[in-house]
py3Dmol code that shows the C-alpha trace and the ligand (Angstrom):
import py3Dmol

protein = """\
ATOM      1  CA  UNK A   1      -0.024   0.058   0.022  1.00  0.00           C
ATOM      2  CA  UNK A   2       1.251   3.474  -0.829  1.00  0.00           C
ATOM      3  CA  UNK A   3       2.604   5.375   2.239  1.00  0.00           C
ATOM      4  CA  UNK A   4       0.687   8.407   3.092  1.00  0.00           C
ATOM      5  CA  UNK A   5       2.669  11.572   2.667  1.00  0.00           C
ATOM      6  CA  UNK A   6       1.875  15.124   3.534  1.00  0.00           C
ATOM      7  CA  UNK A   7       0.736  17.100   0.539  1.00  0.00           C
ATOM      8  CA  UNK A   8       2.835  20.318   0.762  1.00  0.00           C
ATOM      9  CA  UNK A   9       6.365  20.020  -0.668  1.00  0.00           C
ATOM     10  CA  UNK A  10       9.340  20.476   1.620  1.00  0.00           C
ATOM     11  CA  UNK A  11      11.621  20.654  -1.319  1.00  0.00           C
ATOM     12  CA  UNK A  12      10.920  22.294  -4.735  1.00  0.00           C
ATOM     13  CA  UNK A  13      13.400  22.143  -7.550  1.00  0.00           C
ATOM     14  CA  UNK A  14      12.549  24.498 -10.448  1.00  0.00           C
ATOM     15  CA  UNK A  15      14.295  24.469 -13.794  1.00  0.00           C
ATOM     16  CA  UNK A  16      17.636  23.597 -12.263  1.00  0.00           C
ATOM     17  CA  UNK A  17      20.642  23.535 -14.582  1.00  0.00           C
ATOM     18  CA  UNK A  18      24.268  22.820 -13.714  1.00  0.00           C
ATOM     19  CA  UNK A  19      26.808  23.451 -16.570  1.00  0.00           C
ATOM     20  CA  UNK A  20      30.549  22.920 -16.437  1.00  0.00           C
ATOM     21  CA  UNK A  21      33.255  24.302 -18.742  1.00  0.00           C
ATOM     22  CA  UNK A  22      35.509  21.521 -19.966  1.00  0.00           C
ATOM     23  CA  UNK A  23      38.867  22.408 -21.557  1.00  0.00           C
ATOM     24  CA  UNK A  24      40.416  20.327 -24.192  1.00  0.00           C
ATOM     25  CA  UNK A  25      43.815  20.359 -25.950  1.00  0.00           C
ATOM     26  CA  UNK A  26      47.123  22.093 -25.065  1.00  0.00           C
ATOM     27  CA  UNK A  27      47.674  25.499 -23.465  1.00  0.00           C
ATOM     28  CA  UNK A  28      48.299  27.073 -26.792  1.00  0.00           C
ATOM     29  CA  UNK A  29      45.404  25.418 -28.657  1.00  0.00           C
ATOM     30  CA  UNK A  30      42.722  24.795 -26.083  1.00  0.00           C
ATOM     31  CA  UNK A  31      39.062  24.448 -26.822  1.00  0.00           C
ATOM     32  CA  UNK A  32      36.340  24.996 -24.252  1.00  0.00           C
ATOM     33  CA  UNK A  33      33.160  22.879 -24.248  1.00  0.00           C
ATOM     34  CA  UNK A  34      30.095  23.272 -22.046  1.00  0.00           C
ATOM     35  CA  UNK A  35      28.954  20.141 -20.328  1.00  0.00           C
ATOM     36  CA  UNK A  36      25.395  20.368 -19.540  1.00  0.00           C
ATOM     37  CA  UNK A  37      25.309  17.910 -16.605  1.00  0.00           C
ATOM     38  CA  UNK A  38      21.846  19.025 -15.445  1.00  0.00           C
ATOM     39  CA  UNK A  39      19.517  20.715 -17.841  1.00  0.00           C
ATOM     40  CA  UNK A  40      16.231  22.257 -16.665  1.00  0.00           C
ATOM     41  CA  UNK A  41      15.211  19.707 -14.051  1.00  0.00           C
ATOM     42  CA  UNK A  42      12.174  20.362 -12.006  1.00  0.00           C
ATOM     43  CA  UNK A  43      10.506  18.189  -9.305  1.00  0.00           C
ATOM     44  CA  UNK A  44       9.103  18.423  -5.779  1.00  0.00           C
ATOM     45  CA  UNK A  45       9.284  16.299  -2.673  1.00  0.00           C
ATOM     46  CA  UNK A  46       6.894  16.066   0.211  1.00  0.00           C
ATOM     47  CA  UNK A  47       7.542  15.340   3.928  1.00  0.00           C
ATOM     48  CA  UNK A  48       8.015  11.636   4.540  1.00  0.00           C
ATOM     49  CA  UNK A  49       8.215  10.902   0.792  1.00  0.00           C
ATOM     50  CA  UNK A  50      10.846   8.996  -1.072  1.00  0.00           C
ATOM     51  CA  UNK A  51      11.690  10.060  -4.631  1.00  0.00           C
ATOM     52  CA  UNK A  52      13.795   7.398  -6.527  1.00  0.00           C
ATOM     53  CA  UNK A  53      16.129   9.047  -9.139  1.00  0.00           C
ATOM     54  CA  UNK A  54      17.295   6.644 -11.822  1.00  0.00           C
ATOM     55  CA  UNK A  55      19.361   6.775 -15.041  1.00  0.00           C
ATOM     56  CA  UNK A  56      22.519   5.401 -16.593  1.00  0.00           C
ATOM     57  CA  UNK A  57      25.834   6.814 -15.416  1.00  0.00           C
ATOM     58  CA  UNK A  58      26.562  10.174 -16.807  1.00  0.00           C
ATOM     59  CA  UNK A  59      22.933  11.173 -16.763  1.00  0.00           C
ATOM     60  CA  UNK A  60      23.487  13.840 -14.071  1.00  0.00           C
ATOM     61  CA  UNK A  61      22.006  12.241 -10.945  1.00  0.00           C
ATOM     62  CA  UNK A  62      24.878  12.870  -8.619  1.00  0.00           C
ATOM     63  CA  UNK A  63      25.449  16.456  -9.893  1.00  0.00           C
ATOM     64  CA  UNK A  64      21.726  17.015  -9.331  1.00  0.00           C
ATOM     65  CA  UNK A  65      22.195  15.833  -5.757  1.00  0.00           C
ATOM     66  CA  UNK A  66      25.048  18.061  -5.056  1.00  0.00           C
ATOM     67  CA  UNK A  67      23.199  21.097  -6.521  1.00  0.00           C
ATOM     68  CA  UNK A  68      20.179  20.411  -4.268  1.00  0.00           C
ATOM     69  CA  UNK A  69      22.454  20.316  -1.261  1.00  0.00           C
ATOM     70  CA  UNK A  70      24.109  23.605  -2.325  1.00  0.00           C
ATOM     71  CA  UNK A  71      27.572  21.930  -2.693  1.00  0.00           C
ATOM     72  CA  UNK A  72      27.503  23.068  -6.466  1.00  0.00           C
ATOM     73  CA  UNK A  73      25.950  26.458  -7.393  1.00  0.00           C
ATOM     74  CA  UNK A  74      23.453  26.005 -10.188  1.00  0.00           C
ATOM     75  CA  UNK A  75      23.870  27.808 -13.469  1.00  0.00           C
ATOM     76  CA  UNK A  76      20.109  28.423 -13.571  1.00  0.00           C
ATOM     77  CA  UNK A  77      17.042  27.671 -11.619  1.00  0.00           C
ATOM     78  CA  UNK A  78      16.069  27.446  -7.936  1.00  0.00           C
ATOM     79  CA  UNK A  79      16.158  24.956  -5.026  1.00  0.00           C
ATOM     80  CA  UNK A  80      13.462  25.974  -2.701  1.00  0.00           C
ATOM     81  CA  UNK A  81      13.745  24.312   0.809  1.00  0.00           C
ATOM     82  CA  UNK A  82      10.781  24.935   3.114  1.00  0.00           C
ATOM     83  CA  UNK A  83      10.002  28.026   1.086  1.00  0.00           C
ATOM     84  CA  UNK A  84      13.430  29.446   1.142  1.00  0.00           C
ATOM     85  CA  UNK A  85      15.598  29.754  -2.058  1.00  0.00           C
ATOM     86  CA  UNK A  86      18.872  27.926  -1.168  1.00  0.00           C
ATOM     87  CA  UNK A  87      20.416  29.022  -4.492  1.00  0.00           C
ATOM     88  CA  UNK A  88      20.406  32.678  -3.353  1.00  0.00           C
ATOM     89  CA  UNK A  89      21.845  32.068   0.214  1.00  0.00           C
ATOM     90  CA  UNK A  90      25.330  33.268   1.200  1.00  0.00           C
ATOM     91  CA  UNK A  91      27.813  30.517   2.137  1.00  0.00           C
ATOM     92  CA  UNK A  92      27.301  31.024   5.984  1.00  0.00           C
ATOM     93  CA  UNK A  93      23.503  30.897   5.787  1.00  0.00           C
ATOM     94  CA  UNK A  94      23.659  27.816   3.458  1.00  0.00           C
ATOM     95  CA  UNK A  95      26.044  26.084   5.831  1.00  0.00           C
ATOM     96  CA  UNK A  96      23.446  26.448   8.613  1.00  0.00           C
ATOM     97  CA  UNK A  97      20.660  25.038   6.401  1.00  0.00           C
ATOM     98  CA  UNK A  98      22.825  22.041   5.693  1.00  0.00           C
ATOM     99  CA  UNK A  99      22.002  20.688   9.184  1.00  0.00           C
ATOM    100  CA  UNK A 100      18.561  19.775   7.636  1.00  0.00           C
ATOM    101  CA  UNK A 101      19.868  18.220   4.351  1.00  0.00           C
ATOM    102  CA  UNK A 102      22.347  15.368   4.536  1.00  0.00           C
ATOM    103  CA  UNK A 103      23.841  12.948   2.097  1.00  0.00           C
ATOM    104  CA  UNK A 104      24.833   9.237   2.302  1.00  0.00           C
ATOM    105  CA  UNK A 105      27.608   8.300  -0.070  1.00  0.00           C
ATOM    106  CA  UNK A 106      28.027   5.413  -2.511  1.00  0.00           C
ATOM    107  CA  UNK A 107      31.259   3.806  -1.300  1.00  0.00           C
ATOM    108  CA  UNK A 108      30.810   3.295   2.368  1.00  0.00           C
ATOM    109  CA  UNK A 109      34.469   2.641   3.318  1.00  0.00           C
ATOM    110  CA  UNK A 110      35.938   5.365   1.065  1.00  0.00           C
ATOM    111  CA  UNK A 111      33.608   7.957   2.483  1.00  0.00           C
ATOM    112  CA  UNK A 112      34.768   7.393   6.007  1.00  0.00           C
ATOM    113  CA  UNK A 113      38.072   8.730   7.412  1.00  0.00           C
ATOM    114  CA  UNK A 114      40.232   5.623   8.149  1.00  0.00           C
ATOM    115  CA  UNK A 115      42.183   7.598  10.904  1.00  0.00           C
ATOM    116  CA  UNK A 116      39.105   8.382  12.903  1.00  0.00           C
ATOM    117  CA  UNK A 117      37.195   6.094  15.267  1.00  0.00           C
ATOM    118  CA  UNK A 118      33.494   5.309  14.523  1.00  0.00           C
ATOM    119  CA  UNK A 119      32.522   7.492  17.394  1.00  0.00           C
ATOM    120  CA  UNK A 120      34.491  10.469  16.136  1.00  0.00           C
ATOM    121  CA  UNK A 121      33.221  10.028  12.565  1.00  0.00           C
ATOM    122  CA  UNK A 122      29.511  10.059  13.685  1.00  0.00           C
ATOM    123  CA  UNK A 123      30.199  12.926  16.231  1.00  0.00           C
ATOM    124  CA  UNK A 124      32.034  15.147  13.773  1.00  0.00           C
ATOM    125  CA  UNK A 125      28.888  17.021  12.394  1.00  0.00           C
ATOM    126  CA  UNK A 126      27.836  17.677  16.044  1.00  0.00           C
ATOM    127  CA  UNK A 127      31.197  19.142  16.922  1.00  0.00           C
ATOM    128  CA  UNK A 128      30.934  21.374  13.770  1.00  0.00           C
ATOM    129  CA  UNK A 129      27.440  22.683  14.418  1.00  0.00           C
ATOM    130  CA  UNK A 130      27.359  22.591  18.211  1.00  0.00           C
ATOM    131  CA  UNK A 131      30.872  23.225  19.410  1.00  0.00           C
ATOM    132  CA  UNK A 132      29.507  23.984  22.937  1.00  0.00           C
ATOM    133  CA  UNK A 133      28.000  20.385  23.466  1.00  0.00           C
ATOM    134  CA  UNK A 134      29.444  18.631  26.421  1.00  0.00           C
ATOM    135  CA  UNK A 135      31.443  15.489  25.614  1.00  0.00           C
ATOM    136  CA  UNK A 136      29.211  13.219  27.536  1.00  0.00           C
ATOM    137  CA  UNK A 137      26.132  14.651  25.684  1.00  0.00           C
ATOM    138  CA  UNK A 138      27.831  13.984  22.260  1.00  0.00           C
ATOM    139  CA  UNK A 139      28.889  10.441  23.300  1.00  0.00           C
ATOM    140  CA  UNK A 140      25.291   9.610  24.453  1.00  0.00           C
ATOM    141  CA  UNK A 141      23.958  10.923  21.144  1.00  0.00           C
ATOM    142  CA  UNK A 142      26.540   8.922  19.123  1.00  0.00           C
ATOM    143  CA  UNK A 143      25.779   5.685  21.098  1.00  0.00           C
ATOM    144  CA  UNK A 144      22.061   6.261  20.500  1.00  0.00           C
ATOM    145  CA  UNK A 145      22.615   6.726  16.799  1.00  0.00           C
ATOM    146  CA  UNK A 146      24.730   3.541  16.604  1.00  0.00           C
ATOM    147  CA  UNK A 147      21.899   1.516  18.150  1.00  0.00           C
ATOM    148  CA  UNK A 148      19.328   3.110  15.895  1.00  0.00           C
ATOM    149  CA  UNK A 149      21.169   1.951  12.812  1.00  0.00           C
ATOM    150  CA  UNK A 150      21.876  -1.547  14.057  1.00  0.00           C
ATOM    151  CA  UNK A 151      25.481  -1.100  15.316  1.00  0.00           C
ATOM    152  CA  UNK A 152      26.686  -2.170  18.744  1.00  0.00           C
ATOM    153  CA  UNK A 153      27.305   1.010  20.834  1.00  0.00           C
ATOM    154  CA  UNK A 154      30.400  -0.778  22.409  1.00  0.00           C
ATOM    155  CA  UNK A 155      32.127  -0.599  19.026  1.00  0.00           C
ATOM    156  CA  UNK A 156      32.321   3.135  19.388  1.00  0.00           C
ATOM    157  CA  UNK A 157      36.207   3.170  19.613  1.00  0.00           C
ATOM    158  CA  UNK A 158      36.731   0.870  16.631  1.00  0.00           C
ATOM    159  CA  UNK A 159      38.097   2.055  13.266  1.00  0.00           C
ATOM    160  CA  UNK A 160      36.279   1.698   9.767  1.00  0.00           C
ATOM    161  CA  UNK A 161      38.470  -0.960   8.471  1.00  0.00           C
ATOM    162  CA  UNK A 162      37.287  -3.245  11.342  1.00  0.00           C
ATOM    163  CA  UNK A 163      33.745  -3.179   9.882  1.00  0.00           C
ATOM    164  CA  UNK A 164      32.063  -4.865   6.794  1.00  0.00           C
ATOM    165  CA  UNK A 165      30.814  -2.858   3.828  1.00  0.00           C
ATOM    166  CA  UNK A 166      27.252  -2.987   5.102  1.00  0.00           C
ATOM    167  CA  UNK A 167      28.323  -1.937   8.755  1.00  0.00           C
ATOM    168  CA  UNK A 168      30.284   1.016   7.143  1.00  0.00           C
ATOM    169  CA  UNK A 169      27.184   2.101   5.314  1.00  0.00           C
ATOM    170  CA  UNK A 170      25.315   1.997   8.660  1.00  0.00           C
ATOM    171  CA  UNK A 171      28.029   4.310  10.084  1.00  0.00           C
ATOM    172  CA  UNK A 172      27.522   6.702   7.151  1.00  0.00           C
ATOM    173  CA  UNK A 173      23.822   6.656   7.788  1.00  0.00           C
ATOM    174  CA  UNK A 174      24.243   7.331  11.593  1.00  0.00           C
ATOM    175  CA  UNK A 175      26.575  10.202  10.644  1.00  0.00           C
ATOM    176  CA  UNK A 176      23.894  11.597   8.278  1.00  0.00           C
ATOM    177  CA  UNK A 177      21.226  11.330  10.892  1.00  0.00           C
ATOM    178  CA  UNK A 178      23.120  12.700  13.889  1.00  0.00           C
ATOM    179  CA  UNK A 179      21.958  16.336  13.216  1.00  0.00           C
ATOM    180  CA  UNK A 180      18.232  15.317  12.947  1.00  0.00           C
ATOM    181  CA  UNK A 181      17.955  16.166   9.305  1.00  0.00           C
ATOM    182  CA  UNK A 182      14.612  16.439   7.431  1.00  0.00           C
ATOM    183  CA  UNK A 183      15.931  15.364   4.078  1.00  0.00           C
ATOM    184  CA  UNK A 184      18.525  12.687   3.225  1.00  0.00           C
ATOM    185  CA  UNK A 185      19.933  12.209  -0.293  1.00  0.00           C
ATOM    186  CA  UNK A 186      21.156   8.664  -0.710  1.00  0.00           C
ATOM    187  CA  UNK A 187      23.634   8.734  -3.657  1.00  0.00           C
ATOM    188  CA  UNK A 188      23.797   5.127  -4.842  1.00  0.00           C
ATOM    189  CA  UNK A 189      24.107   3.865  -1.273  1.00  0.00           C
ATOM    190  CA  UNK A 190      23.881   0.230  -2.007  1.00  0.00           C
ATOM    191  CA  UNK A 191      25.440  -0.131  -5.433  1.00  0.00           C
ATOM    192  CA  UNK A 192      28.862  -1.201  -3.859  1.00  0.00           C
ATOM    193  CA  UNK A 193      27.221  -3.807  -1.665  1.00  0.00           C
ATOM    194  CA  UNK A 194      26.244  -7.547  -2.001  1.00  0.00           C
ATOM    195  CA  UNK A 195      22.518  -8.115  -2.926  1.00  0.00           C
ATOM    196  CA  UNK A 196      21.624  -9.538   0.524  1.00  0.00           C
ATOM    197  CA  UNK A 197      23.191  -6.539   2.228  1.00  0.00           C
ATOM    198  CA  UNK A 198      21.535  -4.156  -0.116  1.00  0.00           C
ATOM    199  CA  UNK A 199      18.147  -5.331   1.086  1.00  0.00           C
ATOM    200  CA  UNK A 200      19.146  -4.922   4.674  1.00  0.00           C
ATOM    201  CA  UNK A 201      20.329  -1.292   4.100  1.00  0.00           C
ATOM    202  CA  UNK A 202      17.069  -0.505   2.053  1.00  0.00           C
ATOM    203  CA  UNK A 203      14.963  -1.881   4.963  1.00  0.00           C
ATOM    204  CA  UNK A 204      16.867   0.018   7.486  1.00  0.00           C
ATOM    205  CA  UNK A 205      16.363   3.284   5.461  1.00  0.00           C
ATOM    206  CA  UNK A 206      12.686   2.516   5.258  1.00  0.00           C
ATOM    207  CA  UNK A 207      12.329   1.964   8.941  1.00  0.00           C
ATOM    208  CA  UNK A 208      14.244   5.025   9.768  1.00  0.00           C
ATOM    209  CA  UNK A 209      12.204   7.192   7.361  1.00  0.00           C
ATOM    210  CA  UNK A 210       8.995   5.912   9.036  1.00  0.00           C
ATOM    211  CA  UNK A 211      10.365   6.607  12.505  1.00  0.00           C
ATOM    212  CA  UNK A 212      11.711  10.006  11.774  1.00  0.00           C
ATOM    213  CA  UNK A 213       9.462  11.241   9.016  1.00  0.00           C
ATOM    214  CA  UNK A 214      12.368  11.805   6.712  1.00  0.00           C
ATOM    215  CA  UNK A 215      12.085  12.795   3.138  1.00  0.00           C
ATOM    216  CA  UNK A 216      14.461  10.808   0.979  1.00  0.00           C
ATOM    217  CA  UNK A 217      16.010  11.106  -2.492  1.00  0.00           C
ATOM    218  CA  UNK A 218      17.308   7.739  -3.496  1.00  0.00           C
ATOM    219  CA  UNK A 219      19.566   7.655  -6.409  1.00  0.00           C
ATOM    220  CA  UNK A 220      20.378   4.364  -8.323  1.00  0.00           C
ATOM    221  CA  UNK A 221      21.403   3.397 -11.799  1.00  0.00           C
ATOM    222  CA  UNK A 222      18.786   0.687 -12.105  1.00  0.00           C
ATOM    223  CA  UNK A 223      15.043   0.498 -11.463  1.00  0.00           C
ATOM    224  CA  UNK A 224      15.145  -2.803  -9.501  1.00  0.00           C
ATOM    225  CA  UNK A 225      16.901  -0.978  -6.578  1.00  0.00           C
ATOM    226  CA  UNK A 226      14.569   1.939  -6.180  1.00  0.00           C
ATOM    227  CA  UNK A 227      11.434  -0.072  -6.576  1.00  0.00           C
ATOM    228  CA  UNK A 228      11.155  -1.139  -2.951  1.00  0.00           C
ATOM    229  CA  UNK A 229      11.762   2.188  -1.384  1.00  0.00           C
ATOM    230  CA  UNK A 230      10.347   4.852  -3.763  1.00  0.00           C
ATOM    231  CA  UNK A 231       6.850   6.474  -3.600  1.00  0.00           C
ATOM    232  CA  UNK A 232       7.617   8.198  -6.935  1.00  0.00           C
ATOM    233  CA  UNK A 233      10.441   7.678  -9.411  1.00  0.00           C
ATOM    234  CA  UNK A 234      12.066  10.259 -11.649  1.00  0.00           C
ATOM    235  CA  UNK A 235      14.039   8.952 -14.642  1.00  0.00           C
ATOM    236  CA  UNK A 236      16.881  11.021 -16.037  1.00  0.00           C
ATOM    237  CA  UNK A 237      18.717  10.866 -19.293  1.00  0.00           C
ATOM    238  CA  UNK A 238      21.556  13.258 -20.390  1.00  0.00           C
ATOM    239  CA  UNK A 239      20.791  15.807 -17.775  1.00  0.00           C
ATOM    240  CA  UNK A 240      17.066  15.899 -18.315  1.00  0.00           C
ATOM    241  CA  UNK A 241      13.943  14.493 -16.791  1.00  0.00           C
ATOM    242  CA  UNK A 242      12.190  11.912 -18.995  1.00  0.00           C
ATOM    243  CA  UNK A 243       9.433  10.962 -16.664  1.00  0.00           C
ATOM    244  CA  UNK A 244       8.336  11.352 -13.061  1.00  0.00           C
ATOM    245  CA  UNK A 245       5.595   8.759 -11.928  1.00  0.00           C
ATOM    246  CA  UNK A 246       4.322   7.037  -8.997  1.00  0.00           C
ATOM    247  CA  UNK A 247       6.018   3.699  -8.385  1.00  0.00           C
ATOM    248  CA  UNK A 248       2.995   1.619  -9.319  1.00  0.00           C
ATOM    249  CA  UNK A 249       2.376   3.307 -12.578  1.00  0.00           C
ATOM    250  CA  UNK A 250       5.997   3.438 -13.701  1.00  0.00           C
ATOM    251  CA  UNK A 251       6.537  -0.262 -13.513  1.00  0.00           C
ATOM    252  CA  UNK A 252       3.213  -1.234 -14.951  1.00  0.00           C
ATOM    253  CA  UNK A 253       2.688   1.357 -17.649  1.00  0.00           C
ATOM    254  CA  UNK A 254       5.654   3.715 -18.196  1.00  0.00           C
ATOM    255  CA  UNK A 255       4.892   6.952 -20.013  1.00  0.00           C
ATOM    256  CA  UNK A 256       8.358   7.413 -21.688  1.00  0.00           C
ATOM    257  CA  UNK A 257      10.129   5.050 -24.120  1.00  0.00           C
ATOM    258  CA  UNK A 258      13.296   5.307 -22.125  1.00  0.00           C
ATOM    259  CA  UNK A 259      11.560   4.306 -18.962  1.00  0.00           C
ATOM    260  CA  UNK A 260      10.045   1.359 -20.694  1.00  0.00           C
ATOM    261  CA  UNK A 261      13.509   0.289 -21.816  1.00  0.00           C
ATOM    262  CA  UNK A 262      14.757   0.547 -18.219  1.00  0.00           C
ATOM    263  CA  UNK A 263      11.896  -1.525 -16.832  1.00  0.00           C
ATOM    264  CA  UNK A 264      12.546  -4.232 -19.412  1.00  0.00           C
ATOM    265  CA  UNK A 265      16.277  -4.203 -18.394  1.00  0.00           C
ATOM    266  CA  UNK A 266      15.507  -5.064 -14.752  1.00  0.00           C
ATOM    267  CA  UNK A 267      17.164  -8.398 -14.015  1.00  0.00           C
ATOM    268  CA  UNK A 268      14.895 -11.398 -13.839  1.00  0.00           C
ATOM    269  CA  UNK A 269      16.099 -14.054 -11.517  1.00  0.00           C
ATOM    270  CA  UNK A 270      14.124 -16.897 -13.174  1.00  0.00           C
ATOM    271  CA  UNK A 271      16.039 -17.844 -16.386  1.00  0.00           C
ATOM    272  CA  UNK A 272      12.800 -19.153 -18.026  1.00  0.00           C
ATOM    273  CA  UNK A 273      10.901 -15.911 -17.561  1.00  0.00           C
ATOM    274  CA  UNK A 274      14.104 -13.946 -18.563  1.00  0.00           C
ATOM    275  CA  UNK A 275      14.150 -15.686 -21.998  1.00  0.00           C
ATOM    276  CA  UNK A 276      10.435 -14.823 -22.572  1.00  0.00           C
ATOM    277  CA  UNK A 277      10.778 -11.126 -22.251  1.00  0.00           C
ATOM    278  CA  UNK A 278      11.212  -8.792 -25.223  1.00  0.00           C
ATOM    279  CA  UNK A 279      14.271  -6.787 -26.147  1.00  0.00           C
ATOM    280  CA  UNK A 280      14.568  -3.347 -24.472  1.00  0.00           C
ATOM    281  CA  UNK A 281      14.256  -1.775 -27.928  1.00  0.00           C
ATOM    282  CA  UNK A 282      17.142   0.560 -27.265  1.00  0.00           C
ATOM    283  CA  UNK A 283      19.656   1.157 -30.097  1.00  0.00           C
ATOM    284  CA  UNK A 284      23.218   2.359 -29.797  1.00  0.00           C
ATOM    285  CA  UNK A 285      25.003   3.941 -26.821  1.00  0.00           C
ATOM    286  CA  UNK A 286      24.261   7.045 -24.828  1.00  0.00           C
ATOM    287  CA  UNK A 287      25.759  10.144 -26.671  1.00  0.00           C
ATOM    288  CA  UNK A 288      28.499  12.148 -24.980  1.00  0.00           C
ATOM    289  CA  UNK A 289      27.073  14.801 -22.541  1.00  0.00           C
ATOM    290  CA  UNK A 290      29.483  17.200 -24.277  1.00  0.00           C
ATOM    291  CA  UNK A 291      27.600  16.929 -27.606  1.00  0.00           C
ATOM    292  CA  UNK A 292      23.889  16.640 -26.757  1.00  0.00           C
ATOM    293  CA  UNK A 293      21.648  15.557 -29.609  1.00  0.00           C
ATOM    294  CA  UNK A 294      19.225  18.307 -30.830  1.00  0.00           C
ATOM    295  CA  UNK A 295      15.492  17.870 -30.250  1.00  0.00           C
ATOM    296  CA  UNK A 296      14.665  15.113 -27.905  1.00  0.00           C
ATOM    297  CA  UNK A 297      18.000  13.982 -26.303  1.00  0.00           C
ATOM    298  CA  UNK A 298      16.831  10.458 -26.463  1.00  0.00           C
ATOM    299  CA  UNK A 299      15.936  10.416 -30.156  1.00  0.00           C
ATOM    300  CA  UNK A 300      19.251   8.656 -31.265  1.00  0.00           C
ATOM    301  CA  UNK A 301      18.196   5.568 -29.390  1.00  0.00           C
ATOM    302  CA  UNK A 302      14.408   5.704 -29.366  1.00  0.00           C
ATOM    303  CA  UNK A 303      12.533   3.077 -31.289  1.00  0.00           C
ATOM    304  CA  UNK A 304       9.471   5.419 -31.486  1.00  0.00           C
ATOM    305  CA  UNK A 305      11.075   8.466 -32.848  1.00  0.00           C
ATOM    306  CA  UNK A 306       9.435  10.645 -35.604  1.00  0.00           C
ATOM    307  CA  UNK A 307      10.851  13.417 -37.705  1.00  0.00           C
ATOM    308  CA  UNK A 308       9.810  16.162 -35.144  1.00  0.00           C
ATOM    309  CA  UNK A 309      11.849  14.462 -32.361  1.00  0.00           C
ATOM    310  CA  UNK A 310      15.038  15.441 -34.097  1.00  0.00           C
ATOM    311  CA  UNK A 311      14.654  19.178 -33.717  1.00  0.00           C
ATOM    312  CA  UNK A 312      11.833  19.832 -31.212  1.00  0.00           C
ATOM    313  CA  UNK A 313      12.683  19.464 -27.517  1.00  0.00           C
ATOM    314  CA  UNK A 314       9.696  17.790 -25.730  1.00  0.00           C
ATOM    315  CA  UNK A 315       8.636  19.763 -22.590  1.00  0.00           C
ATOM    316  CA  UNK A 316       8.072  17.894 -19.418  1.00  0.00           C
ATOM    317  CA  UNK A 317       4.229  17.722 -19.277  1.00  0.00           C
ATOM    318  CA  UNK A 318       1.745  16.741 -16.688  1.00  0.00           C
ATOM    319  CA  UNK A 319      -0.514  13.920 -17.757  1.00  0.00           C
ATOM    320  CA  UNK A 320      -4.181  13.312 -16.717  1.00  0.00           C
ATOM    321  CA  UNK A 321      -3.224  11.002 -13.959  1.00  0.00           C
ATOM    322  CA  UNK A 322      -0.938  13.628 -12.394  1.00  0.00           C
ATOM    323  CA  UNK A 323       2.450  11.885 -13.543  1.00  0.00           C
ATOM    324  CA  UNK A 324       4.899  13.677 -15.799  1.00  0.00           C
ATOM    325  CA  UNK A 325       6.598  12.832 -19.050  1.00  0.00           C
ATOM    326  CA  UNK A 326       8.866  14.543 -21.689  1.00  0.00           C
ATOM    327  CA  UNK A 327       7.827  12.905 -24.908  1.00  0.00           C
ATOM    328  CA  UNK A 328       5.941  14.123 -27.908  1.00  0.00           C
ATOM    329  CA  UNK A 329       4.155  10.789 -28.369  1.00  0.00           C
ATOM    330  CA  UNK A 330       3.200   9.943 -24.787  1.00  0.00           C
ATOM    331  CA  UNK A 331      -0.540  10.054 -25.488  1.00  0.00           C
ATOM    332  CA  UNK A 332      -0.332   7.827 -28.526  1.00  0.00           C
ATOM    333  CA  UNK A 333       1.986   5.164 -27.274  1.00  0.00           C
ATOM    334  CA  UNK A 334       0.941   2.108 -25.068  1.00  0.00           C
ATOM    335  CA  UNK A 335       4.049   1.047 -23.293  1.00  0.00           C
ATOM    336  CA  UNK A 336       2.300  -1.305 -20.846  1.00  0.00           C
ATOM    337  CA  UNK A 337       4.728  -3.781 -19.471  1.00  0.00           C
ATOM    338  CA  UNK A 338       3.613  -7.348 -20.081  1.00  0.00           C
ATOM    339  CA  UNK A 339       3.932 -10.180 -17.469  1.00  0.00           C
ATOM    340  CA  UNK A 340       7.472 -11.420 -17.771  1.00  0.00           C
ATOM    341  CA  UNK A 341       8.988  -8.001 -17.129  1.00  0.00           C
ATOM    342  CA  UNK A 342       6.815  -7.507 -14.186  1.00  0.00           C
ATOM    343  CA  UNK A 343       7.800 -10.843 -12.821  1.00  0.00           C
ATOM    344  CA  UNK A 344      11.420  -9.777 -12.838  1.00  0.00           C
ATOM    345  CA  UNK A 345      10.749  -6.347 -11.376  1.00  0.00           C
ATOM    346  CA  UNK A 346       8.866  -7.601  -8.317  1.00  0.00           C
TER     347      UNK A 346
END
"""
ligand_1 = """\
8
SF4
Fe 11.146 9.010 -28.630
Fe 10.400 11.204 -29.900
Fe 9.276 10.620 -27.426
Fe 11.842 11.455 -27.643
S 9.964 12.608 -28.121
S 11.050 9.716 -26.432
S 12.479 10.463 -29.606
S 9.127 9.464 -29.310
"""
view = py3Dmol.view(width=600, height=400)
view.addModel(protein, "pdb")
view.setStyle({"model": 0}, {"cartoon": {"style": "trace"}})
view.addModel(ligand_1, "xyz")
view.setStyle({"model": 1}, {"stick": {}})
view.zoomTo()
view.show()
């Protein structure tokens, strides 16, 4: 059953673009290209809601995460957090806001300082934001966080290399939670972990979200990972949003041909079922983000493209059911997923 979420968005991202200049060649003969990592992305997020963000590597997911957190200044657009425009805040004001917005990184071990004890790693944000806290108060809070994420508080003086990958990710989650944030961005938090451990971390995040009424943005490169945690899913391709749909609708009847290909690419554990499913329909590789195709950025791989797609950029439009898609042909295409794919996606 779909989790109930409050209706008013806590986060509103509007027309966000992040561009980088990339220099090529020698000092004497250099050329500058503009890499449009994120290009006009808009979405909102409600309290207690999880938005899955999915796309192949290079589609701009991680850049989007950093722009939302204010770690990268956007080239254009706004990030509204509880009605305040973060993109306009000075560094000091933004730093204070960051207490409410935290991130969990992809590589659990690499993201933890190997020379610090687990206790110090989790306590560090508290020392930074509340330098006057008493040592005993901080230790009590850290031990409480360790318990909450399924670690033994008596391991407080151990070092990251003494823990498994899944335990290191629990340490990263405890550190992200220690300041009582309202939003956590999980940037591929399980992609470096074994499948069985992935499920444990996803279940932990779901439990914590329920307990703490957290809003989550959960980034992954394939749809199978986000399915079990997301209320809605945003699909990105070459810096643009292709679709934003509720989880139920997206896996059953995607609105965009790219989403349909991603759903068909979800691994199916049963080899018999896997043989029955149709091809994803995708042709070729993703073009370089340094030279985006004109028109619909997906047209070079889309099996449904028409002439218009080569020059006319499709806007992200709201459909009758409230979901969003950026495709000229959404209304005329029926991309319903037949049984074998559903079997694998479940
Ligand atoms: Fe395919 Fe055209 Fe739709 Fe793009 S706009 S997804 S190329 S049909």
